[in-house]
C-alpha positions in Angstrom: 0.0 0.0 0.0 2.8 2.5 0.9 4.5 1.6 -2.5 1.3 2.2 -4.3 1.0 5.7 -2.7 4.6 6.6 -3.5 4.2 5.3 -7.2 1.1 7.4 -7.6 2.8 10.5 -6.2 5.8 10.0 -8.6 3.5 9.8 -11.5 1.6 12.9 -10.4 4.5 15.1 -9.7 6.2 14.0 -13.0 3.7 16.0 -15.1 4.5 19.5 -16.4 2.6 22.8 -16.8 3.0 26.7 -16.8 5.7 28.1 -14.8 6.0 29.7 -11.4 9.6 31.1 -11.1 12.4 29.3 -9.2 13.3 30.9 -6.0 9.9 32.4 -5.2 9.1 32.3 -1.4 5.8 32.1 0.2 4.3 32.1 3.7 0.9 30.4 4.6 -0.7 28.7 7.4 -3.9 27.2 8.7 -5.7 27.5 12.0 -8.9 25.8 13.1 -11.2 25.3 16.0 -14.3 23.1 16.1 -16.7 22.0 18.9 -19.5 19.4 18.8 -21.9 18.4 21.5 -24.4 15.6 21.3 -27.2 16.3 23.8 -28.5 12.7 23.4 -25.3 11.0 24.4 -23.6 13.8 26.4 -20.4 13.5 24.2 -18.5 16.7 23.6 -15.6 17.1 21.1 -13.3 20.0 20.8 -10.5 20.2 18.2 -7.8 23.0 17.8 -4.8 23.4 15.5 -2.5 26.1 14.2 0.2 25.5 11.5 2.3 28.2 10.0 4.0 27.1 6.8 6.9 28.3 4.6 7.8 27.2 1.1 10.2 27.9 -1.7 10.0 27.0 -5.4 13.1 24.9 -6.1 12.1 24.5 -9.8 9.4 26.0 -12.1 6.1 25.1 -10.5 7.6 22.8 -7.9 7.8 24.0 -4.2 9.2 22.4 -1.1 8.7 23.5 2.5 7.4 22.6 5.9 4.6 23.4 8.3 5.3 23.4 12.0 2.5 23.8 14.6 0.4 22.5 17.4 -2.8 20.5 17.6 -5.1 19.6 20.5 -8.2 17.5 21.0 -10.6 17.1 24.0 -13.3 14.4 24.2 -15.7 14.2 27.1 -18.3 11.5 27.8 -20.8 11.5 30.6 -23.3 8.8 31.5 -25.8 8.8 34.3 -27.8 5.6 35.1 -30.6 5.4 37.8 -32.1 2.0 38.6 -35.9 2.2 39.4 -35.8 -1.3 41.0 -32.9 -1.0 43.4 -32.8 2.7 44.0 -29.2 2.9 42.8 -27.5 5.4 40.6 -24.1 5.4 38.7 -22.4 8.4 37.2 -19.5 7.9 34.8 -17.5 10.7 33.4 -14.4 10.3 31.1 -12.2 13.0 29.5 -9.6 12.2 26.9 -7.1 14.9 25.9 -4.5 14.8 23.1 -1.9 17.5 22.6 0.9 17.3 20.1 3.6 19.3 18.3 3.4 18.7 14.6 5.6 19.0 11.5 4.9 18.3 7.9 7.7 18.6 5.3 6.2 18.6 1.8 6.7 18.9 -1.9 4.0 20.5 -4.1 3.5 20.6 -7.9 1.3 23.2 -9.7 -0.5 23.2 -13.0 -2.0 26.4 -14.4 -5.7 26.2 -15.3 -6.2 30.0 -16.1 -4.4 33.2 -15.5 -5.3 33.2 -11.8 -6.2 29.7 -11.0 -3.8 26.7 -10.4 -4.4 23.1 -9.6 -1.8 21.4 -7.3 -0.7 18.0 -6.0 0.6 18.1 -2.4 2.8 15.4 -1.0 3.5 15.6 2.7 5.1 13.6 5.5 3.2 14.6 8.7 4.9 13.9 12.0 3.4 14.3 15.5 5.0 14.0 18.9 2.4 14.3 21.7 0.7 13.1 24.9 -2.6 11.6 25.6 -4.3 11.8 29.0 -7.4 9.9 30.3 -9.3 11.0 33.4 -12.2 8.9 34.5 -14.4 9.4 37.5 -17.0 6.9 38.8 -19.6 7.7 41.4 -22.0 5.0 42.7 -24.9 5.7 45.2 -27.3 3.3 46.9 -30.2 5.3 48.4 -31.6 2.1 50.0 -28.5 1.4 52.1 -27.0 4.9 52.2 -23.9 3.7 50.5 -21.7 6.0 48.4 -18.5 4.9 46.4 -16.2 7.1 44.3 -13.2 6.3 42.2 -10.9 8.4 40.0 -8.4 7.0 37.5 -5.8 9.0 35.6 -3.6 7.7 32.7 -1.0 9.5 30.7 0.6 8.1 27.5 3.2 9.6 25.2 2.9 8.8 21.5 4.4 9.5 18.1 2.8 9.3 14.7 4.2 9.3 11.1 2.5 9.3 7.8 2.5 9.9 4.0 -0.4 11.9 2.5 -1.2 13.1 -1.1 -3.8 16.0 -1.2 -5.2 17.6 -4.4 -6.1 21.2 -4.3 -6.6 24.6 -6.1 -4.8 27.9 -5.6 -6.5 31.2 -6.7 -4.4 34.4 -7.0 -6.5 37.4 -5.8 -3.5 39.7 -6.4 0.1 39.5 -7.3 1.1 38.6 -3.7 -2.0 37.0 -2.2 -3.7 33.6 -2.9 -6.5 31.6 -1.5 -5.9 27.8 -1.5 -8.1 24.8 -0.7 -7.5 21.1 -0.5 -10.2 18.5 -0.9 -9.8 15.2 0.9 -6.6 13.1 1.0 -5.0 9.8 0.0 -2.6 8.6 2.7 -1.3 6.4 5.4 -0.6 7.1 9.1 1.0 5.1 11.9 0.5 6.0 15.5 2.7 4.4 18.2 2.1 4.7 21.9 5.2 4.6 24.1 6.0 1.1 25.6 3.3 -0.5 23.5 4.5 -3.2 21.2 2.3 -2.5 18.2 1.1 0.7 16.6 -2.2 1.7 14.8 -2.3 2.0 11.1 -4.8 4.3 9.3 -5.5 4.5 5.6 -7.5 7.5 4.0 -8.7 7.4 0.4 -11.3 9.8 -1.0 -12.4 13.2 -2.2 -14.6 14.3 0.7 -16.3 17.7 0.7 -16.6 17.4 4.5 -12.7 17.5 4.8 -12.1 20.6 2.7 -9.5 22.9 4.2 -8.8 26.5 3.3 -5.7 28.7 3.7 -4.3 32.1 2.8 -0.8 32.5 1.3 1.5 35.4 0.9 3.9 35.2 -2.1 7.1 37.2 -2.2 6.6 37.7 -6.0 9.6 38.9 -8.0 
């Protein structure tokens, strides 16, 4: 599967098109925040990320660079059960947090569609070094016997992840120095390894998904 991804990337980046000058520098970045709450299941999700990026064209229409940033995720689950038979109640609350420093070296190839619009293929190698924490609290109450029990559990795990992604996208020049870019979906592979665990977790992503569209603004130091 990894070889298939790399072969596809080589074929994609081997094409040619209109030129963007060698030596052109650009700055870009992405920042995002999302929050979701399910009132039926009491599940809450929060995601945050910020990734400034710098690139340089090493050949006509071919740029290399890297994005370096930070990402965080918080997931909370609450469950409350009351037994009508035994007059007992149980409350369970779990919070999982993930925080990581990220880096994503990349190579990008452009093809001109019109005077202001370019299509690009983006090959990146995302890397994460982070920490995952789990905080769980259990409360049990028996109203019949006047019994109360509480227990808290905390767990911390360090992890690393490594991947290979290919992302298609478009770049629109709104002026000589400013562009708006968007990527739609991704084709890739990722491996996440938790410290002291023997095996990691492999994830494969394939598809052009409108729900995973990302937008960014780029400043080009045009000559």
